[in-house]
N, C-alpha and C positions, 0 to 999 in steps of 0.2 A: 519565488516563494522561499521563504527562509524557514529552516528547521529549528527545533528547539535547542540544538547545539549544546547547551549546558545541562541537558537532561530535562526532566519534567514530564508530566503525563500528557500524552497526545490525545486530543479529541477531534476527530475528523468532523468538519462542518461546524465546529464551535470555536469560540475564542480560546487560544492556547497561550500558556505562559511557559517560558523556559528560563529558569534562573532569573537573571536581571533583565532579560529581554522584554520588550513590550508584547502584549497579547497580539496574536494574529489568528486568522481563520484559514483553515485548509478547506478549499471548496470541494464539495463532493460532486464530481462530474463524471466519474467512471474512469478517470485517468490520473495517475499520481506518479510524479517523478521523485524517486527516493534519494536522489543524490544530495539533497539539502538536509537530510536527517543524519544524525550520528549513527554509526553502525549498530551500537548497542540499543538504539531506540527503534530500529527497523521492525523487529517482530511485533512490538506493540502497535506501531503505526499501521502496519499491514492488517493486523487483526481488527483494529478499530475502524480503519477505512473500509474494509470489506463488510463489516457489520453495518456501517452507515450507508453503504451502497445498497445493501439488501433492504434496509429500512425505506430507502427512497425508491425502491423498485428498479434500480440499476442492476441488471443481471449479467452484463458483460463489462469486465474491468480490465484495464491495462495498467500494469505496474512497471515503470522503467527503473531498472536497477543497474544498467550498464553491462558491458562485456567483461572487461578486466580479466581476472583469473577465474571468475565464476563463483567466488566466495559469497558475494551478496545474493546472487541468483539462488545458490543452494540454500541460504538462510531463508529467503522468501519462500521457496518451495517447501522447506521443512515446516514453516509456519502455516502455510496453506493446507498442508496435509492434516493439521490438527484442528482446522476450523469447520464448524457445521455449515452446511449449505453450499459447499464448493463442489460443483458437479464435474468440472474438468479444469485442467491446468495445461498450458502449452506455451511454447515459444511464440512470439508474435510473428506475423508474416515478415519477410525480408524488408519490404518497404515500410514497415511499421516498427522497426527496431530489431527484428530477428531474435537471436538468443540474448540480446541486451534488454529485452522486455518480456514480461510474462503476461499472457492473456488468460483470464479466468472466466469461466461460465459459472454463474450461481443459480441455485434453485430459487424459486419464488416463494417457497414455503418457509414459514418461520419455525424455528426449532425451540 
């Protein structure tokens, strides 16, 4: 999956455009690898993806941000704290990415 790279608004589950790039679709499956997105786009990607998951009734979401120094993980967690409908946030199980992925439980209620 390619990210918008050149910036541009991210719409999970819809065709996306990023600068000169061709449109692409981010499938809403409950699992998203954030490595292909520019760091500056991650907060909006996370917010839109979580919203799209709730709309589809997907209440358990896994976001893969990698281990590194923990900067991307911290940004993902900061974004999640500001979103409605997030019931819990935790590191993934060791066999599912450990602290390189965040698992989110969402409420089914719309806000």
